[in-house]
C-alpha positions as CSV (number, residue, x, y, z in Angstrom):
1,M,-3.6,-11.0,-71.4
2,T,-6.6,-12.1,-73.5
3,S,-10.1,-12.3,-72.0
4,R,-12.5,-15.1,-72.8
5,I,-15.5,-12.8,-72.9
6,P,-16.4,-11.8,-76.5
7,T,-16.2,-8.1,-77.0
8,T,-18.9,-7.9,-79.7
9,N,-22.1,-6.2,-78.8
10,A,-24.2,-8.5,-81.0
11,P,-26.9,-10.3,-79.0
12,R,-26.7,-14.1,-78.6
13,L,-29.3,-16.0,-80.6
14,S,-30.7,-17.6,-77.4
15,T,-31.5,-14.2,-76.0
16,A,-32.6,-12.4,-79.2
17,P,-35.8,-10.4,-78.6
18,S,-37.7,-12.4,-81.2
19,S,-37.2,-15.7,-79.3
20,I,-37.7,-14.3,-75.8
21,K,-41.3,-13.2,-76.0
22,P,-42.8,-16.5,-77.2
23,R,-40.8,-18.5,-74.7
24,Q,-41.9,-16.1,-71.9
25,L,-45.5,-16.4,-73.0
26,S,-45.2,-20.1,-73.1
27,H,-43.8,-20.1,-69.5
28,L,-46.5,-17.8,-68.3
29,H,-49.2,-20.0,-69.9
30,A,-47.7,-23.0,-68.1
31,Q,-47.7,-21.1,-64.8
32,L,-51.3,-20.0,-65.3
33,A,-52.3,-23.6,-66.0
34,Q,-50.6,-24.7,-62.8
35,L,-52.2,-21.8,-60.8
36,S,-55.6,-22.8,-62.1
37,A,-55.1,-26.4,-61.1
38,N,-53.9,-25.3,-57.6
39,L,-57.0,-23.0,-57.2
40,A,-59.3,-25.9,-58.1
41,D,-57.5,-28.1,-55.6
42,L,-57.8,-25.3,-53.0
43,E,-61.5,-24.9,-53.7
44,N,-62.1,-28.7,-53.2
45,L,-60.1,-28.6,-50.0
46,L,-62.0,-25.6,-48.6
47,R,-65.3,-27.4,-49.4
48,M,-64.1,-30.5,-47.6
49,T,-62.8,-28.4,-44.6
50,S,-66.2,-26.7,-44.3
51,V,-67.9,-30.1,-44.1
52,Q,-65.4,-31.3,-41.6
53,A,-65.8,-28.2,-39.5
54,E,-69.5,-28.9,-39.2
55,S,-68.7,-32.4,-38.1
56,V,-66.2,-31.2,-35.5
57,R,-68.8,-28.8,-34.2
58,G,-71.2,-31.7,-33.7
59,L,-68.4,-33.7,-32.0
60,G,-67.7,-30.7,-29.7
61,A,-71.4,-30.5,-28.7
62,F,-71.4,-34.3,-28.0
63,H,-68.2,-34.1,-26.0
64,G,-69.6,-31.2,-24.0
65,G,-72.7,-33.2,-23.2
66,L,-70.5,-36.1,-22.0
67,F,-68.5,-33.8,-19.8
68,M,-71.7,-32.4,-18.3
69,A,-73.1,-35.8,-17.7
70,A,-69.9,-37.1,-16.1
71,S,-69.8,-34.0,-13.9
72,K,-73.3,-34.6,-12.8
73,V,-72.7,-38.3,-12.0
74,L,-69.4,-37.6,-10.3
75,G,-71.0,-34.7,-8.4
76,E,-73.8,-37.0,-7.1
77,E,-71.3,-39.7,-6.1
78,T,-69.3,-37.1,-4.3
79,I,-72.3,-35.8,-2.5
80,A,-73.6,-39.3,-1.6
81,G,-70.1,-40.3,-0.6
82,S,-69.6,-37.3,1.7
83,A,-73.1,-37.9,3.2
84,A,-72.2,-41.5,3.9
85,V,-68.9,-40.5,5.5
86,A,-70.7,-37.9,7.6
87,S,-73.4,-40.3,8.8
88,S,-70.8,-43.0,9.6
89,Q,-68.8,-40.4,11.5
90,Q,-71.9,-39.3,13.4
91,R,-72.7,-43.0,14.3
92,S,-69.1,-43.6,15.4
93,S,-69.0,-40.4,17.5
94,G,-72.5,-41.3,19.0
95,E,-71.2,-44.8,19.9
96,S,-68.1,-43.5,21.5
97,E,-70.1,-41.1,23.7
98,T,-72.2,-43.9,25.2
C-alpha cells in the first residue's frame, strides 16, 4: 500500500525559514497597527465615559432632590389629611354624644 505523504525531509517552499520570518513580521506589524487603533478608540471611549459619568452624577443629585421634595410634599399632605380625618372624627363623635 502506498502512502500519499511524501517521505522526503526537504522543507516545503511555503514554510522555508527564509519566507516565514518576513511574513510573521508583517503579520505582527498588522496586529500592532490594529492594537494601536483599538487603544486610541478605547482612550476616546474612556474620555467620553468620564464626561458622561459626571453628567450621571448631576442627574443623580437632581433626582435625589426631586425625591426629597416629593417626600416632603406627600408627608405634609399625609399629615394634613390625617389631621382633617381626626378633626372630622372628633366632630362626628361630639355630635353623636349630644
